[in-house]
MMTF fields as JSON, N, C-alpha, C and O atoms, coordinates in Angstrom:
{
  "mmtfVersion": "1.0.0",
  "mmtfProducer": "UNKNOWN",
  "numBonds": 515,
  "numAtoms": 516,
  "numGroups": 129,
  "numChains": 1,
  "numModels": 1,
  "chainsPerModel": [1],
  "groupsPerChain": [129],
  "chainIdList": ["A"],
  "bondAtomList": [4, 2, 8, 6, 12, 10, 16, 14, 20, 18, 24, 22, 28, 26, 32, 30, 36, 34, 40, 38, 44, 42, 48, 46, 52, 50, 56, 54, 60, 58, 64, 62, 68, 66, 72, 70, 76, 74, 80, 78, 84, 82, 88, 86, 92, 90, 96, 94, 100, 98, 104, 102, 108, 106, 112, 110, 116, 114, 120, 118, 124, 122, 128, 126, 132, 130, 136, 134, 140, 138, 144, 142, 148, 146, 152, 150, 156, 154, 160, 158, 164, 162, 168, 166, 172, 170, 176, 174, 180, 178, 184, 182, 188, 186, 192, 190, 196, 194, 200, 198, 204, 202, 208, 206, 212, 210, 216, 214, 220, 218, 224, 222, 228, 226, 232, 230, 236, 234, 240, 238, 244, 242, 248, 246, 252, 250, 256, 254, 260, 258, 264, 262, 268, 266, 272, 270, 276, 274, 280, 278, 284, 282, 288, 286, 292, 290, 296, 294, 300, 298, 304, 302, 308, 306, 312, 310, 316, 314, 320, 318, 324, 322, 328, 326, 332, 330, 336, 334, 340, 338, 344, 342, 348, 346, 352, 350, 356, 354, 360, 358, 364, 362, 368, 366, 372, 370, 376, 374, 380, 378, 384, 382, 388, 386, 392, 390, 396, 394, 400, 398, 404, 402, 408, 406, 412, 410, 416, 414, 420, 418, 424, 422, 428, 426, 432, 430, 436, 434, 440, 438, 444, 442, 448, 446, 452, 450, 456, 454, 460, 458, 464, 462, 468, 466, 472, 470, 476, 474, 480, 478, 484, 482, 488, 486, 492, 490, 496, 494, 500, 498, 504, 502, 508, 506, 512, 510],
  "bondOrderList": [1, 1, 1, 1, 1, 1, 1, 1, 1, 1, 1, 1, 1, 1, 1, 1, 1, 1, 1, 1, 1, 1, 1, 1, 1, 1, 1, 1, 1, 1, 1, 1, 1, 1, 1, 1, 1, 1, 1, 1, 1, 1, 1, 1, 1, 1, 1, 1, 1, 1, 1, 1, 1, 1, 1, 1, 1, 1, 1, 1, 1, 1, 1, 1, 1, 1, 1, 1, 1, 1, 1, 1, 1, 1, 1, 1, 1, 1, 1, 1, 1, 1, 1, 1, 1, 1, 1, 1, 1, 1, 1, 1, 1, 1, 1, 1, 1, 1, 1, 1, 1, 1, 1, 1, 1, 1, 1, 1, 1, 1, 1, 1, 1, 1, 1, 1, 1, 1, 1, 1, 1, 1, 1, 1, 1, 1, 1, 1],
  "groupList": [{"groupName": "MET", "atomNameList": ["N", "CA", "C", "O"], "elementList": ["N", "C", "C", "O"], "formalChargeList": [0, 0, 0, 0], "bondAtomList": [1, 0, 2, 1, 3, 2], "bondOrderList": [1, 1, 2], "singleLetterCode": "M", "chemCompType": "L-PEPTIDE LINKING"}, {"groupName": "LYS", "atomNameList": ["N", "CA", "C", "O"], "elementList": ["N", "C", "C", "O"], "formalChargeList": [0, 0, 0, 0], "bondAtomList": [1, 0, 2, 1, 3, 2], "bondOrderList": [1, 1, 2], "singleLetterCode": "K", "chemCompType": "L-PEPTIDE LINKING"}, {"groupName": "ASN", "atomNameList": ["N", "CA", "C", "O"], "elementList": ["N", "C", "C", "O"], "formalChargeList": [0, 0, 0, 0], "bondAtomList": [1, 0, 2, 1, 3, 2], "bondOrderList": [1, 1, 2], "singleLetterCode": "N", "chemCompType": "L-PEPTIDE LINKING"}, {"groupName": "LEU", "atomNameList": ["N", "CA", "C", "O"], "elementList": ["N", "C", "C", "O"], "formalChargeList": [0, 0, 0, 0], "bondAtomList": [1, 0, 2, 1, 3, 2], "bondOrderList": [1, 1, 2], "singleLetterCode": "L", "chemCompType": "L-PEPTIDE LINKING"}, {"groupName": "ARG", "atomNameList": ["N", "CA", "C", "O"], "elementList": ["N", "C", "C", "O"], "formalChargeList": [0, 0, 0, 0], "bondAtomList": [1, 0, 2, 1, 3, 2], "bondOrderList": [1, 1, 2], "singleLetterCode": "R", "chemCompType": "L-PEPTIDE LINKING"}, {"groupName": "HIS", "atomNameList": ["N", "CA", "C", "O"], "elementList": ["N", "C", "C", "O"], "formalChargeList": [0, 0, 0, 0], "bondAtomList": [1, 0, 2, 1, 3, 2], "bondOrderList": [1, 1, 2], "singleLetterCode": "H", "chemCompType": "L-PEPTIDE LINKING"}, {"groupName": "SER", "atomNameList": ["N", "CA", "C", "O"], "elementList": ["N", "C", "C", "O"], "formalChargeList": [0, 0, 0, 0], "bondAtomList": [1, 0, 2, 1, 3, 2], "bondOrderList": [1, 1, 2], "singleLetterCode": "S", "chemCompType": "L-PEPTIDE LINKING"}, {"groupName": "PHE", "atomNameList": ["N", "CA", "C", "O"], "elementList": ["N", "C", "C", "O"], "formalChargeList": [0, 0, 0, 0], "bondAtomList": [1, 0, 2, 1, 3, 2], "bondOrderList": [1, 1, 2], "singleLetterCode": "F", "chemCompType": "L-PEPTIDE LINKING"}, {"groupName": "VAL", "atomNameList": ["N", "CA", "C", "O"], "elementList": ["N", "C", "C", "O"], "formalChargeList": [0, 0, 0, 0], "bondAtomList": [1, 0, 2, 1, 3, 2], "bondOrderList": [1, 1, 2], "singleLetterCode": "V", "chemCompType": "L-PEPTIDE LINKING"}, {"groupName": "TYR", "atomNameList": ["N", "CA", "C", "O"], "elementList": ["N", "C", "C", "O"], "formalChargeList": [0, 0, 0, 0], "bondAtomList": [1, 0, 2, 1, 3, 2], "bondOrderList": [1, 1, 2], "singleLetterCode": "Y", "chemCompType": "L-PEPTIDE LINKING"}, {"groupName": "CYS", "atomNameList": ["N", "CA", "C", "O"], "elementList": ["N", "C", "C", "O"], "formalChargeList": [0, 0, 0, 0], "bondAtomList": [1, 0, 2, 1, 3, 2], "bondOrderList": [1, 1, 2], "singleLetterCode": "C", "chemCompType": "L-PEPTIDE LINKING"}, {"groupName": "GLY", "atomNameList": ["N", "CA", "C", "O"], "elementList": ["N", "C", "C", "O"], "formalChargeList": [0, 0, 0, 0], "bondAtomList": [1, 0, 2, 1, 3, 2], "bondOrderList": [1, 1, 2], "singleLetterCode": "G", "chemCompType": "PEPTIDE LINKING"}, {"groupName": "ALA", "atomNameList": ["N", "CA", "C", "O"], "elementList": ["N", "C", "C", "O"], "formalChargeList": [0, 0, 0, 0], "bondAtomList": [1, 0, 2, 1, 3, 2], "bondOrderList": [1, 1, 2], "singleLetterCode": "A", "chemCompType": "L-PEPTIDE LINKING"}, {"groupName": "THR", "atomNameList": ["N", "CA", "C", "O"], "elementList": ["N", "C", "C", "O"], "formalChargeList": [0, 0, 0, 0], "bondAtomList": [1, 0, 2, 1, 3, 2], "bondOrderList": [1, 1, 2], "singleLetterCode": "T", "chemCompType": "L-PEPTIDE LINKING"}, {"groupName": "GLU", "atomNameList": ["N", "CA", "C", "O"], "elementList": ["N", "C", "C", "O"], "formalChargeList": [0, 0, 0, 0], "bondAtomList": [1, 0, 2, 1, 3, 2], "bondOrderList": [1, 1, 2], "singleLetterCode": "E", "chemCompType": "L-PEPTIDE LINKING"}, {"groupName": "ILE", "atomNameList": ["N", "CA", "C", "O"], "elementList": ["N", "C", "C", "O"], "formalChargeList": [0, 0, 0, 0], "bondAtomList": [1, 0, 2, 1, 3, 2], "bondOrderList": [1, 1, 2], "singleLetterCode": "I", "chemCompType": "L-PEPTIDE LINKING"}, {"groupName": "GLN", "atomNameList": ["N", "CA", "C", "O"], "elementList": ["N", "C", "C", "O"], "formalChargeList": [0, 0, 0, 0], "bondAtomList": [1, 0, 2, 1, 3, 2], "bondOrderList": [1, 1, 2], "singleLetterCode": "Q", "chemCompType": "L-PEPTIDE LINKING"}, {"groupName": "ASP", "atomNameList": ["N", "CA", "C", "O"], "elementList": ["N", "C", "C", "O"], "formalChargeList": [0, 0, 0, 0], "bondAtomList": [1, 0, 2, 1, 3, 2], "bondOrderList": [1, 1, 2], "singleLetterCode": "D", "chemCompType": "L-PEPTIDE LINKING"}, {"groupName": "PRO", "atomNameList": ["N", "CA", "C", "O"], "elementList": ["N", "C", "C", "O"], "formalChargeList": [0, 0, 0, 0], "bondAtomList": [1, 0, 2, 1, 3, 2], "bondOrderList": [1, 1, 2], "singleLetterCode": "P", "chemCompType": "L-PEPTIDE LINKING"}, {"groupName": "TRP", "atomNameList": ["N", "CA", "C", "O"], "elementList": ["N", "C", "C", "O"], "formalChargeList": [0, 0, 0, 0], "bondAtomList": [1, 0, 2, 1, 3, 2], "bondOrderList": [1, 1, 2], "singleLetterCode": "W", "chemCompType": "L-PEPTIDE LINKING"}],
  "groupTypeList": [0, 1, 2, 1, 3, 4, 5, 6, 7, 8, 9, 7, 3, 4, 5, 1, 3, 10, 4, 2, 7, 8, 2, 6, 1, 11, 12, 8, 13, 12, 14, 12, 12, 8, 2, 6, 3, 6, 15, 12, 0, 3, 3, 11, 12, 10, 0, 6, 8, 3, 15, 15, 0, 5, 6, 16, 7, 6, 8, 9, 14, 12, 12, 4, 13, 11, 6, 4, 0, 3, 12, 4, 11, 14, 6, 17, 16, 8, 8, 9, 14, 4, 8, 16, 14, 15, 12, 18, 0, 6, 14, 15, 16, 8, 2, 9, 6, 18, 17, 6, 8, 13, 8, 19, 15, 13, 2, 14, 18, 15, 11, 8, 8, 6, 19, 3, 4, 13, 13, 8, 13, 12, 5, 6, 13, 6, 11, 3, 14],
  "groupIdList": [1, 2, 3, 4, 5, 6, 7, 8, 9, 10, 11, 12, 13, 14, 15, 16, 17, 18, 19, 20, 21, 22, 23, 24, 25, 26, 27, 28, 29, 30, 31, 32, 33, 34, 35, 36, 37, 38, 39, 40, 41, 42, 43, 44, 45, 46, 47, 48, 49, 50, 51, 52, 53, 54, 55, 56, 57, 58, 59, 60, 61, 62, 63, 64, 65, 66, 67, 68, 69, 70, 71, 72, 73, 74, 75, 76, 77, 78, 79, 80, 81, 82, 83, 84, 85, 86, 87, 88, 89, 90, 91, 92, 93, 94, 95, 96, 97, 98, 99, 100, 101, 102, 103, 104, 105, 106, 107, 108, 109, 110, 111, 112, 113, 114, 115, 116, 117, 118, 119, 120, 121, 122, 123, 124, 125, 126, 127, 128, 129],
  "secStructList": [7, 2, 2, 2, 2, 2, 2, 2, 2, 2, 2, 0, 0, 0, 0, 0, 0, 6, 2, 2, 2, 2, 1, 7, 1, 1, 2, 2, 2, 2, 2, 2, 2, 2, 2, 2, 2, 2, 2, 2, 2, 2, 2, 2, 2, 2, 2, 2, 2, 2, 2, 2, 2, 2, 2, 2, 2, 2, 2, 2, 2, 2, 2, 2, 2, 2, 2, 2, 2, 2, 2, 6, 6, 7, 7, 2, 2, 2, 2, 2, 2, 2, 2, 2, 2, 2, 1, 6, 6, 7, 3, 3, 3, 3, 3, 3, 7, 1, 1, 3, 3, 3, 3, 3, 3, 3, 3, 7, 7, 7, 1, 6, 6, 4, 4, 4, 6, 7, 7, 3, 3, 3, 3, 3, 3, 3, 3, 7, 7],
  "xCoordList": [63.882, 62.986, 62.288, 61.084, 63.102, 62.553, 61.521, 60.487, 61.783, 60.872, 59.57, 58.488, 59.683, 58.503, 57.638, 56.411, 58.267, 57.523, 56.784, 55.633, 57.456, 56.838, 55.618, 54.576, 55.747, 54.636, 53.489, 52.321, 53.813, 52.739, 52.007, 50.798, 52.735, 52.099, 51.192, 50.081, 51.655, 50.851, 49.613, 48.516, 49.791, 48.651, 47.641, 46.434, 48.156, 47.274, 46.488, 45.285, 47.157, 46.484, 45.426, 44.314, 45.783, 44.853, 43.659, 42.519, 43.916, 42.874, 42.158, 40.994, 42.795, 42.145, 41.55, 40.387, 42.355, 41.869, 40.892, 39.829, 41.219, 40.414, 39.276, 38.495, 39.162, 38.126, 36.731, 35.858, 36.522, 35.202, 34.859, 33.69, 35.876, 35.611, 35.482, 34.74, 36.176, 36.145, 34.815, 34.251, 34.323, 33.107, 31.88, 30.869, 31.951, 30.808, 29.74, 29.988, 28.553, 27.428, 26.618, 26.449, 26.122, 25.297, 26.074, 25.48, 27.38, 28.172, 27.817, 27.774, 27.564, 27.207, 25.862, 25.671, 24.941, 23.636, 23.758, 23.109, 24.589, 24.777, 25.451, 25.069, 26.449, 27.114, 26.158, 26.176, 25.334, 24.362, 23.351, 22.936, 22.947, 21.991, 22.602, 21.945, 23.849, 24.514, 24.732, 24.513, 25.157, 25.4, 24.118, 24.113, 23.032, 21.782, 21.263, 20.685, 21.462, 21.073, 21.91, 21.388, 23.2, 24.074, 23.681, 23.662, 23.369, 22.963, 21.641, 21.464, 20.709, 19.43, 19.629, 18.98, 20.512, 20.779, 21.443, 21.129, 22.348, 23.002, 22.0, 22.041, 21.104, 20.08, 19.134, 18.714, 18.795, 17.952, 18.627, 17.979, 19.92, 20.659, 20.708, 20.556, 20.918, 20.944, 19.582, 19.512, 18.518, 17.171, 16.899, 16.269, 17.369, 17.181, 17.879, 17.318, 19.091, 19.828, 19.099, 19.004, 18.586, 17.854, 16.574, 16.231, 15.877, 14.656, 14.987, 14.279, 16.044, 16.442, 16.881, 16.546, 17.623, 18.043, 16.842, 16.801, 15.872, 14.671, 13.916, 13.427, 13.82, 13.144, 13.884, 13.254, 15.209, 15.997, 15.79, 15.623, 15.799, 15.6, 14.203, 14.046, 13.194, 11.84, 11.672, 10.923, 12.343, 12.284, 12.973, 12.479, 14.115, 14.775, 13.861, 13.729, 13.241, 12.357, 11.161, 10.742, 10.615, 9.475, 9.87, 9.098, 11.049, 11.504, 11.717, 11.331, 12.316, 12.525, 11.198, 11.008, 10.283, 8.978, 8.214, 7.621, 8.22, 7.506, 8.039, 7.264, 9.353, 9.916, 9.657, 9.394, 9.725, 9.42, 7.964, 7.669, 7.051, 5.632, 5.316, 4.55, 5.901, 5.657, 6.272, 5.707, 7.431, 8.072, 7.233, 7.266, 6.499, 5.653, 4.296, 3.511, 4.003, 2.769, 1.638, 0.501, 1.908, 0.86, 0.456, 1.226, -0.758, -1.218, -0.554, -0.098, -0.512, 0.124, -0.574, 0.085, -1.896, -2.643, -2.3, -2.143, -2.187, -1.839, -0.425, -0.165, 0.482, 1.867, 1.925, 2.635, 1.181, 1.169, 0.665, 1.234, -0.391, -0.926, 0.079, 0.245, 0.741, 1.72, 2.918, 3.411, 3.381, 4.514, 4.135, 4.954, 2.91, 2.466, 2.335, 2.469, 2.074, 2.054, 3.455, 3.633, 4.44, 5.813, 6.43, 7.027, 6.288, 6.866, 5.772, 5.583, 5.049, 3.936, 4.377, 5.488, 3.477, 3.68, 4.91, 5.643, 5.126, 6.257, 5.809, 4.657, 6.73, 6.501, 7.078, 8.189, 6.312, 6.708, 6.832, 5.958, 7.93, 8.132, 8.535, 9.428, 7.872, 8.124, 8.629, 8.045, 9.715, 10.265, 10.291, 10.905, 9.607, 9.589, 10.588, 10.707, 11.306, 12.15, 11.709, 10.907, 12.201, 11.721, 11.924, 11.122, 12.969, 13.217, 13.271, 13.531, 13.032, 13.087, 12.171, 11.656, 11.994, 11.214, 12.025, 12.604, 12.054, 12.78, 11.795, 10.989, 11.871, 11.0, 11.87, 12.82, 11.529, 12.192, 11.219, 10.065, 11.677, 10.861, 11.584, 12.783, 10.841, 11.375, 10.477, 9.252, 11.097, 10.331, 11.043, 12.272, 10.261, 10.812, 10.402, 9.21, 11.376, 11.034, 10.253, 10.516, 9.299, 8.495, 8.825, 9.565, 8.291, 8.508, 9.562, 9.53, 10.491, 11.495, 12.413, 12.928, 12.623, 13.584, 12.935, 13.6, 11.676, 11.026, 11.654, 11.599, 12.241, 12.881, 14.194, 14.706, 14.749, 16.002, 15.806, 16.761, 14.571, 14.262, 15.145, 15.74, 15.215, 16.001, 15.136, 13.979, 15.678, 14.98, 15.773, 16.976, 15.092, 15.725, 15.155, 13.957, 16.012, 15.622, 16.244, 17.357, 15.488, 15.997, 15.397, 14.313, 16.108, 15.566, 15.936, 16.911, 15.121, 15.358, 14.93, 13.92, 15.708, 15.414, 15.24, 16.048, 14.183, 13.928, 13.657, 13.059, 14.092, 13.812, 12.383, 11.863, 11.749, 10.369, 10.312, 11.193, 9.245, 9.075, 8.093, 7.821],
  "yCoordList": [29.551, 29.994, 28.809, 28.828, 27.768, 26.594, 25.902, 25.45, 25.817, 25.196, 25.995, 25.42, 27.305, 28.146, 27.975, 27.978, 27.825, 27.582, 26.258, 26.151, 25.262, 23.962, 24.025, 23.448, 24.708, 24.829, 25.621, 25.307, 26.627, 27.427, 26.625, 26.773, 25.79, 24.956, 23.914, 23.68, 23.29, 22.317, 22.996, 22.438, 24.199, 24.935, 25.201, 25.049, 25.599, 25.877, 24.626, 24.706, 23.473, 22.233, 21.835, 21.451, 21.931, 21.479, 22.407, 21.952, 23.666, 24.59, 25.274, 25.646, 25.449, 26.17, 25.22, 25.354, 24.261, 23.346, 22.325, 22.121, 21.685, 20.586, 21.034, 20.199, 22.305, 22.792, 22.448, 22.068, 22.578, 22.304, 20.816, 20.443, 19.978, 18.545, 17.925, 16.959, 18.454, 17.88, 18.164, 17.281, 19.348, 19.735, 19.761, 20.37, 19.131, 19.192, 18.208, 17.009, 18.737, 17.906, 17.561, 18.399, 16.345, 15.921, 15.359, 15.044, 15.225, 14.689, 13.237, 12.808, 12.482, 11.076, 10.951, 10.057, 11.835, 11.804, 12.082, 11.425, 13.055, 13.378, 12.22, 11.885, 11.614, 10.472, 9.301, 8.62, 9.068, 7.973, 8.239, 7.307, 9.483, 9.817, 9.576, 9.035, 9.975, 9.766, 8.276, 7.791, 7.547, 6.112, 5.34, 4.411, 5.702, 4.984, 5.233, 4.337, 6.44, 6.718, 5.888, 5.355, 5.786, 4.98, 3.511, 2.844, 3.012, 1.609, 1.37, 0.334, 2.314, 2.167, 2.156, 1.379, 2.999, 3.009, 1.705, 1.184, 1.179, -0.086, -1.232, -2.076, -1.278, -2.317, -2.197, -3.208, -0.978, -0.775, -1.275, -1.885, -1.024, -1.513, -3.037, -3.655, -3.646, -5.11, -5.698, -6.697, -5.101, -5.576, -5.441, -6.314, -4.358, -4.174, -5.275, -5.813, -5.604, -6.679, -8.007, -8.777, -8.281, -9.531, -9.593, -10.655, -8.496, -8.481, -8.73, -9.478, -8.117, -8.323, -9.771, -10.37, -10.337, -11.737, -12.678, -13.628, -12.434, -13.267, -13.173, -14.18, -11.986, -11.815, -12.564, -13.183, -12.509, -13.211, -14.719, -15.386, -15.261, -16.7, -17.128, -18.18, -16.334, -16.717, -16.612, -17.397, -15.671, -15.575, -16.784, -17.334, -17.197, -18.415, -19.628, -20.418, -19.768, -20.912, -20.871, -21.904, -19.68, -19.549, -19.9, -20.542, -19.492, -19.821, -21.323, -21.894, -21.962, -23.413, -24.162, -25.089, -23.755, -24.425, -24.226, -25.171, -23.013, -22.735, -23.511, -24.039, -23.587, -24.326, -25.827, -26.49, -26.379, -27.802, -28.101, -29.091, -27.235, -27.473, -27.375, -28.182, -26.392, -26.266, -27.43, -27.883, -27.917, -29.043, -30.317, -31.185, -30.43, -31.604, -31.474, -32.422, -30.33, -30.19, -29.461, -29.512, -28.79, -28.018, -26.822, -26.36, -26.335, -25.183, -23.901, -23.828, -22.894, -21.631, -20.96, -20.347, -21.069, -20.429, -21.046, -20.328, -22.36, -23.043, -22.661, -22.42, -22.61, -22.231, -20.787, -20.487, -19.897, -18.497, -18.345, -17.582, -19.064, -18.986, -19.514, -18.929, -20.604, -21.181, -20.251, -20.08, -19.654, -18.725, -17.501, -16.999, -17.021, -15.868, -16.208, -15.327, -17.472, -17.884, -17.83, -17.426, -18.243, -18.29, -16.893, -16.509, -16.139, -14.788, -13.813, -13.585, -13.235, -12.349, -11.127, -10.623, -10.664, -9.473, -9.587, -8.616, -10.76, -10.986, -10.905, -11.19, -10.516, -10.569, -11.882, -12.272, -12.553, -13.873, -13.825, -13.304, -14.378, -14.479, -15.915, -16.472, -16.508, -17.902, -17.955, -17.346, -18.685, -18.901, -20.403, -21.169, -20.804, -22.211, -22.427, -21.599, -23.534, -23.99, -25.419, -25.975, -26.03, -27.371, -28.438, -29.366, -28.313, -29.362, -28.872, -29.667, -27.576, -27.063, -25.847, -25.291, -25.466, -24.28, -23.467, -24.016, -22.15, -21.253, -20.264, -19.656, -20.114, -19.182, -18.094, -18.381, -16.832, -15.67, -15.022, -14.767, -14.758, -14.108, -12.828, -12.845, -11.72, -10.437, -9.913, -9.986, -9.382, -8.895, -7.689, -7.616, -6.752, -5.636, -5.824, -5.839, -5.968, -6.156, -4.959, -3.816, -5.235, -4.167, -4.029, -4.842, -3.029, -2.824, -1.766, -0.69, -2.082, -1.111, -0.718, 0.4, -1.614, -1.36, -0.841, -0.789, -0.46, -0.011, 1.277, 1.54, 2.073, 3.313, 3.046, 3.939, 1.837, 1.507, 1.216, 1.281, 0.893, 0.521, -0.638, -0.595, -1.655, -2.844, -3.836, -4.048, -4.445, -5.47, -6.766, -6.787, -7.837, -9.155, -9.994, -9.947, -10.757, -11.545, -12.927, -13.092, -13.923, -15.291, -15.989, -15.638, -16.959, -17.769, -19.222, -19.543, -20.093, -21.52, -22.183, -21.81, -23.172, -23.91, -25.374, -25.95, -25.977, -27.405, -28.064, -27.454, -29.29, -30.051, -30.555, -30.99, -30.498, -30.978, -32.492, -33.224, -32.939, -34.377, -34.948, -36.148],
  "zCoordList": [30.47, 29.428, 28.75, 28.493, 28.468, 27.804, 28.696, 28.204, 29.971, 30.919, 31.017, 31.135, 30.968, 31.041, 29.793, 29.89, 28.615, 27.369, 27.433, 27.01, 27.962, 28.066, 28.983, 28.675, 30.079, 31.008, 30.404, 30.635, 29.647, 29.05, 27.964, 27.789, 27.249, 26.234, 26.876, 26.4, 27.951, 28.676, 29.252, 29.21, 29.788, 30.311, 29.2, 29.387, 28.046, 26.902, 26.507, 26.258, 26.447, 26.073, 27.089, 26.728, 28.362, 29.395, 29.562, 29.66, 29.594, 30.007, 28.862, 29.009, 27.757, 26.656, 25.619, 25.24, 25.165, 24.13, 24.672, 24.084, 25.764, 26.276, 27.176, 27.633, 27.438, 28.327, 27.814, 28.595, 26.523, 25.958, 25.99, 26.084, 25.913, 25.861, 27.248, 27.421, 28.216, 29.547, 30.229, 30.875, 30.096, 30.797, 29.887, 30.237, 28.762, 27.843, 28.29, 28.412, 28.53, 28.924, 27.685, 26.8, 27.616, 26.496, 25.32, 24.289, 25.448, 24.345, 24.078, 22.925, 25.129, 24.966, 24.26, 23.436, 24.579, 23.922, 22.435, 21.621, 22.078, 20.66, 19.925, 18.803, 20.557, 19.927, 19.762, 18.737, 20.754, 20.665, 19.566, 18.877, 19.386, 18.322, 16.945, 16.056, 16.773, 15.477, 15.241, 14.131, 16.26, 16.097, 15.843, 15.035, 16.511, 16.271, 14.867, 14.252, 14.353, 12.967, 11.991, 11.012, 12.265, 11.396, 11.429, 10.395, 12.61, 12.727, 12.014, 11.373, 12.117, 11.418, 9.908, 9.208, 9.399, 7.957, 7.52, 6.45, 8.324, 8.004, 7.994, 7.098, 8.969, 8.99, 7.803, 7.24, 7.419, 6.239, 4.976, 4.125, 4.843, 3.675, 3.666, 2.612, 4.827, 4.908, 4.546, 3.829, 5.024, 4.688, 3.195, 2.599, 2.588, 1.15, 0.363, -0.591, 0.76, 0.086, 0.243, -0.712, 1.436, 1.652, 0.82, 0.301, 0.688, -0.123, -1.587, -2.262, -2.081, -3.482, -3.697, -4.719, -2.748, -2.883, -2.874, -3.655, -2.011, -1.973, -3.291, -3.801, -3.835, -5.117, -6.229, -7.087, -6.212, -7.228, -7.126, -8.146, -5.919, -5.751, -6.188, -6.807, -5.875, -6.286, -7.796, -8.378, -8.446, -9.904, -10.543, -11.528, -9.982, -10.486, -10.355, -11.29, -9.209, -8.993, -9.938, -10.46, -10.157, -11.073, -12.502, -13.215, -12.926, -14.286, -14.445, -15.466, -13.467, -13.547, -13.563, -14.351, -12.689, -12.635, -13.929, -14.45, -14.453, -15.7, -16.882, -17.68, -17.005, -18.151, -18.015, -19.018, -16.806, -16.621, -16.964, -17.633, -16.499, -16.756, -18.246, -18.772, -18.926, -20.369, -21.142, -22.138, -20.686, -21.367, -21.219, -22.091, -20.141, -19.924, -20.597, -20.579, -21.184, -21.943, -21.236, -21.704, -20.133, -19.452, -20.32, -21.162, -20.097, -20.864, -20.355, -19.214, -21.234, -20.87, -19.689, -18.849, -19.616, -18.528, -17.167, -16.179, -17.121, -15.871, -15.443, -14.264, -16.416, -16.12, -15.623, -14.663, -16.274, -15.875, -14.43, -13.648, -14.086, -12.722, -11.701, -10.631, -12.026, -11.096, -10.914, -9.799, -12.003, -11.917, -11.086, -10.316, -11.235, -10.447, -8.961, -8.111, -8.645, -7.235, -6.628, -5.479, -7.415, -6.915, -6.867, -5.861, -7.95, -8.04, -8.468, -9.663, -7.51, -7.851, -8.648, -8.486, -9.512, -10.348, -11.254, -11.437, -11.809, -12.703, -14.153, -14.48, -15.011, -16.445, -16.96, -16.6, -17.803, -18.281, -19.796, -20.49, -20.297, -21.738, -22.052, -21.412, -23.038, -23.39, -24.817, -25.714, -25.028, -26.371, -26.627, -25.884, -27.699, -28.094, -29.212, -30.115, -29.152, -30.252, -30.556, -29.805, -31.623, -31.982, -30.893, -30.784, -30.106, -29.112, -27.672, -26.77, -27.429, -26.052, -25.888, -26.857, -24.648, -24.305, -23.292, -22.355, -23.501, -22.604, -21.993, -22.698, -20.693, -19.981, -19.359, -18.631, -19.659, -19.075, -18.092, -18.435, -16.888, -15.856, -15.431, -15.155, -15.383, -14.93, -13.824, -13.918, -12.772, -11.63, -11.024, -11.024, -10.511, -9.751, -8.293, -7.985, -7.388, -5.977, -5.446, -5.82, -4.577, -3.994, -2.519, -1.965, -1.898, -0.476, -0.235, -0.831, 0.639, 1.052, -0.1, -0.122, -1.049, -2.122, -3.403, -4.437, -3.37, -4.598, -5.12, -6.322, -4.26, -4.704, -5.438, -6.113, -5.321, -6.005, -7.49, -8.263, -7.898, -9.294, -9.758, -10.836, -8.935, -9.248, -9.994, -9.629, -11.033, -11.788, -11.7, -11.956, -11.34, -11.308, -12.433, -12.709, -13.078, -14.25, -14.13, -13.63, -14.606, -14.652, -15.877, -16.342, -16.371, -17.461, -17.232, -16.552, -17.823, -17.697, -18.996, -19.594, -19.427, -20.652, -20.309, -19.58, -20.836, -20.616, -21.962, -22.849, -22.109, -23.328, -23.34, -22.312, -24.497, -24.626, -24.451, -24.902, -23.781, -23.568, -24.55, -24.525]
}
């Protein structure tokens, strides 16, 4: 009796449960479609991170350049133009104190990540010369 139960269970596993998986046509195509979609989403996320990092680095560079130029006595218009060359479409805020100048730059990355509504900000302080 026990041997017959074992055989019936094995028969059930082989012929009833696995029947759909053994003879299924197109399973590889479906798996490839799901995997390619996952890989595309992963690459999109990686590109978004790279775009945000590039925007952050350019905002840092623009803030450093702007504060150095203002500390050396350049006019606000020249500094504004130079900062816009480094980090396009940035908002610039300048704070003067008796012995230093601080430049705040804010930018929203554009392109693939515009739907994220991410804002990158940097500031730099330089002593007046």
